[in-house]
C-alpha positions in Angstrom: 5.8 77.5 -11.7 6.1 75.0 -13.9 7.6 71.8 -12.7 9.4 70.9 -16.4 11.2 74.1 -15.8 12.9 73.1 -12.2 13.5 69.9 -13.6 15.8 71.4 -16.7 17.3 73.6 -13.9 18.3 70.5 -11.9 19.4 69.3 -14.8 22.1 71.8 -15.6 23.1 71.6 -12.2 23.7 67.9 -11.8 25.8 68.6 -15.3 28.0 71.3 -14.4 28.8 69.3 -11.4 29.6 66.1 -12.9 32.1 67.9 -15.3 33.9 69.8 -12.4 31.6 73.4 -12.5 31.1 75.1 -9.8 27.7 74.8 -8.6 27.7 78.7 -8.0 29.1 79.4 -11.2 25.9 80.9 -13.1 25.2 80.4 -17.0 23.1 82.3 -19.3 20.7 79.3 -19.9 20.2 78.9 -15.5 19.8 82.4 -15.2 17.1 82.8 -18.7 15.3 79.4 -16.6 15.3 81.5 -13.3 13.8 84.2 -14.7 10.9 82.5 -16.4 10.1 80.5 -13.3 9.5 83.7 -11.7 9.7 82.9 -7.7 12.1 83.8 -4.8 15.6 81.5 -4.8 14.5 79.9 -1.7 11.3 78.6 -3.2 13.4 77.3 -6.0 15.6 75.4 -3.7 12.5 73.5 -1.8 11.4 72.6 -5.7 14.6 71.0 -6.3 15.1 69.8 -3.3 11.9 67.5 -3.4 13.0 66.1 -7.0 15.8 65.0 -5.2 14.3 63.2 -2.7 12.5 61.5 -5.5 15.9 60.2 -6.2 16.4 58.8 -2.7 13.5 57.5 -2.6 13.6 55.5 -6.1 17.0 53.9 -5.1 14.8 52.9 -1.8 13.1 51.0 -4.2 16.2 49.0 -5.7 17.7 48.7 -2.5 14.7 47.0 -0.4 11.2 46.3 -2.2 9.9 43.7 -4.1 9.9 45.9 -7.4 8.5 44.3 -10.5 8.6 47.8 -12.4 9.1 51.2 -11.4 8.3 54.2 -13.9 9.3 58.2 -12.8 6.3 60.1 -14.5 6.6 62.7 -16.8 4.9 65.3 -14.9 4.3 67.3 -17.6 0.1 68.1 -18.6 -1.4 69.2 -22.1 -5.3 68.6 -21.1 -7.1 69.3 -17.7 -4.0 70.3 -15.4 -6.5 72.8 -13.0 -8.0 69.3 -12.2 -5.6 66.5 -13.0 -1.8 65.7 -10.8 0.3 63.5 -12.3 2.3 61.8 -9.3 5.9 60.7 -9.1 5.9 57.3 -9.8 3.9 54.1 -11.2 5.1 50.6 -8.8 4.2 47.4 -9.4 5.5 45.3 -6.6 5.0 41.7 -6.0 2.2 40.6 -3.1 3.7 38.7 -0.4 2.9 35.3 -0.1 1.2 35.1 3.2 -1.4 37.7 1.1 -1.6 35.5 -1.8 -4.0 32.4 -1.6 -2.5 31.0 -4.8 1.2 31.5 -4.4 2.0 29.3 -7.3 0.8 32.8 -9.7 2.6 35.3 -8.1 0.7 38.6 -8.4 1.4 42.6 -8.3 0.3 45.5 -7.0 0.2 48.3 -8.7 0.1 52.2 -7.3 0.7 55.7 -7.9 3.1 57.1 -5.7 3.7 60.4 -4.8 7.3 62.0 -3.1 6.9 64.1 -0.5 9.4 65.4 2.3 8.5 66.9 5.7 9.8 70.2 6.6 13.0 69.7 8.8 12.3 68.8 12.3 8.7 68.4 11.8 6.6 66.1 13.5 3.5 66.5 10.7 3.1 66.2 7.4 0.8 68.7 5.7 -0.5 68.7 2.1 -3.2 71.4 0.5 -6.7 69.8 -0.2 -6.1 70.9 -3.7 -3.3 69.5 -3.9 -4.7 65.9 -2.7 -7.6 66.1 -4.7 -5.6 66.6 -7.9 -3.7 63.6 -7.3 -6.3 61.6 -6.2 -9.1 62.3 -9.5 -5.6 61.4 -11.8 -5.5 58.0 -9.8 -9.2 56.9 -10.1 -9.0 58.1 -13.9 -6.7 55.1 -14.3 -8.7 53.0 -11.1 -5.6 52.7 -9.3 -4.6 53.5 -5.8 -2.7 56.5 -4.5 -0.1 56.2 -1.9 2.0 58.7 0.0 6.0 57.8 0.6 6.9 60.9 3.0 10.3 61.7 4.6 10.6 62.4 7.9 14.1 64.7 9.0 14.0 65.0 13.0 16.7 65.6 15.0 15.8 61.9 16.5 15.9 59.8 12.6 15.1 60.3 9.4 12.5 57.8 8.5 10.3 56.9 5.2 6.7 55.8 5.3 4.2 54.5 3.3 0.9 55.2 3.8 -2.2 55.1 1.3 -4.1 58.2 0.0 -7.1 56.5 1.7 -6.2 56.5 5.3 -5.1 59.8 4.9 -8.1 61.3 3.8 -10.0 59.1 6.0 -7.7 59.9 9.2 -6.0 63.5 8.3 -7.0 66.4 10.2 -8.7 69.1 8.0 -6.9 72.7 8.9 -5.7 76.3 7.9 -2.2 75.5 7.0 0.3 78.0 5.6 1.5 75.8 2.4 4.1 77.2 -0.1 3.4 80.8 1.5 -0.3 80.7 1.2 -3.3 80.0 3.9 -5.1 76.5 2.1 -7.4 74.6 3.7 -5.2 70.7 4.3 -5.1 67.6 5.4 -2.6 67.3 8.0 -1.3 63.9 9.7 1.7 63.6 12.8 4.3 60.9 12.7 2.5 58.6 15.1 0.0 58.0 12.9 2.6 57.4 10.0 3.9 55.1 12.0 0.7 52.8 13.0 -0.4 53.0 9.2 2.9 52.7 7.2 2.7 50.3 5.2 6.3 49.6 3.7 6.4 46.4 5.6 4.2 44.8 3.5 4.6 46.4 -0.2 8.5 47.0 0.3 9.9 44.1 2.4 10.9 47.0 5.1 11.0 46.1 9.1 12.9 47.7 12.1 16.0 46.7 13.5 16.5 46.7 17.0 20.0 46.9 18.8 19.1 45.5 22.7 19.6 47.6 25.5 23.1 46.1 26.8 24.8 45.9 23.2 28.1 46.6 23.3 30.0 47.0 19.7 34.1 47.3 19.6 35.8 48.4 16.6 40.0 48.2 16.2 41.9 50.5 14.1 45.4 49.8 13.4 47.9 52.4 12.2 49.9 49.9 10.7 47.4 48.6 7.7 47.2 49.8 4.6 44.4 50.1 2.1 45.1 46.2 0.9 44.1 44.7 3.7 42.0 47.5 5.5 39.3 49.8 5.0 41.1 52.8 6.5 39.9 56.4 8.7 41.9 59.1 8.3 42.6 59.3 11.8 42.8 56.5 13.3 44.2 54.0 11.2 43.0 50.6 9.4 40.0 48.9 10.4 40.9 45.9 11.9 38.0 43.8 13.4 34.7 44.3 14.8 32.8 43.1 16.9 29.3 43.2 18.0 28.3 41.5 21.2 24.7 41.2 22.3 22.9 39.2 25.4 22.4 36.2 23.0 25.2 36.4 21.2 28.6 37.5 19.8 30.0 38.4 16.1 33.3 38.8 16.2 34.9 39.4 12.7 38.8 39.6 12.0 38.5 42.3 8.6 42.1 42.0 7.4 41.5 38.1 7.5 39.7 38.5 4.3 40.9 38.1 0.9 37.8 39.1 -0.3 38.1 43.4 -1.0 34.4 44.0 -1.6 33.3 41.6 1.3 35.3 43.6 3.5 34.2 46.7 2.5 30.6 46.0 2.5 30.8 44.1 5.9 33.1 47.3 7.6 30.4 49.7 5.8 26.8 47.3 6.9 28.7 47.2 10.8 29.7 51.5 11.1 25.6 51.8 9.4 24.3 49.7 12.4 26.6 51.0 15.2 25.1 53.7 17.7 25.6 54.0 21.3 27.6 55.9 24.3 30.7 56.1 22.8 34.0 55.5 24.4 37.6 55.7 22.9 41.1 54.2 24.1 44.2 55.3 21.8 47.7 54.0 22.0 50.6 54.7 19.8 49.5 52.9 16.8 46.0 51.3 18.4 42.6 52.7 18.5 39.3 51.0 20.2 36.7 52.4 20.5 33.6 50.7 22.2 29.8 51.9 22.1 27.2 50.8 24.4 23.4 51.0 23.8 21.6 52.6 27.0 18.0 51.3 25.7 16.5 49.8 23.0 17.7 51.5 19.4 15.2 50.9 16.4 17.1 51.5 12.8 15.2 51.0 9.5 16.2 48.4 7.8 16.2 50.5 4.5 18.4 53.1 6.5 21.2 50.0 6.9 21.1 49.0 2.7 20.1 51.8 1.5 23.0 53.6 3.3 25.7 50.9 3.0 25.1 51.2 -1.1 25.5 55.0 -1.3 28.2 55.0 1.1 30.2 52.2 -1.5 29.1 53.4 -4.3 30.7 57.0 -3.3 33.7 55.0 -2.3 33.8 53.9 -5.5 33.1 57.2 -7.5 35.9 58.4 -5.4 38.4 56.0 -7.1 37.1 56.6 -10.9 37.3 60.2 -10.0 33.7 60.6 -10.4 32.8 64.2 -10.0 28.9 64.0 -9.9 28.0 61.8 -6.9 23.7 62.5 -6.6 21.3 59.9 -6.0 20.4 61.1 -10.0 23.7 60.0 -11.0 23.7 56.7 -9.2 20.3 55.9 -11.1 21.5 56.8 -14.3 24.2 55.0 -14.4 22.9 52.0 -11.9 24.2 48.4 -13.6 24.0 44.5 -12.8 27.4 46.2 -10.3 25.2 48.1 -8.3 22.6 45.5 -8.1 25.3 43.1 -6.9 26.5 45.6 -4.1 23.2 45.3 -3.2 22.3 41.9 -3.4 25.5 41.6 -1.2 24.9 43.8 1.7 21.6 41.8 1.4 23.4 38.4 1.8 26.0 39.5 4.1 23.4 41.6 6.7 21.5 37.8 7.1 24.9 36.6 8.3 24.6 39.3 11.1 20.6 38.7 11.9 21.3 34.7 12.1 23.8 35.1 14.7 21.3 36.5 16.9 23.1 40.1 17.7 20.0 42.0 16.4 16.3 41.4 16.5 13.8 42.4 13.7 10.1 43.8 14.1 8.3 43.5 11.0 6.1 46.9 10.3 2.5 45.6 9.9 0.1 48.6 9.4 -3.5 49.1 11.4 -6.3 48.1 9.4 -8.6 50.2 11.4 
């Protein structure tokens, strides 16, 4: 099965969505590509999902990382395709000042990154030994380190981890696994080891946000408000205010008092993506008060808040502009200074919330042992 064919199929389906065709509507060209791929519909779907995961990871880099350069690598190989596999990305990130003895001369860390998504509700990452070696050989050829960006998707959380190939090879368990319908020797590593060895905090400036036990979040909606002065909820009306009370401070903001609509949208989106806990609703004729109380410490990856907030805001704009395509790849291909400004504002307003000490942060530092 050729990765180029999967890319072509994905592109055709994105074009259909963009111009208002039903994704289920068959085309002769699409049917010819599927016929050439000669794989089941489930396998083709999994490969396309893998490409969509690459798009999400690319947006993650744009959202939080100190990125100097990102190059999405074309994976077509003209020679030695049985020996080498081209990773998904070539990435260059700024070396943190605390790691650089001569910080007056900024340095960059370059790396190849292979993007992977674990099976839904799986707590283990598996990669065949053969696939790993082909990636490693390619990276050794260009004398750059290999990293894996792995997304776990469980009932408890969705989280990305960045781990080096060296750690996977050193600490991963070797066993026989069913990978793509074939029993193969593989490396396996569970989510606990990923959490301990995660290097996203080091290279991508990622960290964990903690909503401490007892934190109360209150949202007040008013059905009399309009979209001119409020962010509208389809059931409860306009979001009037948003309050977060921790053991250390209170962040109480009247969203309708803001003249800057973009600030109002960004702040309300950030706060919504930070909202967790046991939910309680009080409704009257026009006013709805919703409270959430954290019964225990709640841990949220920083990238989740920034990336999800950016996507939520960008999708609202896509709705206003009547853009049919709202896939991550569409946002990447149309990424502009406006998108960068949205992300910068997300960081700025999040720092305002952080300075109020209503949330706590923990830097994710890997265990190098």
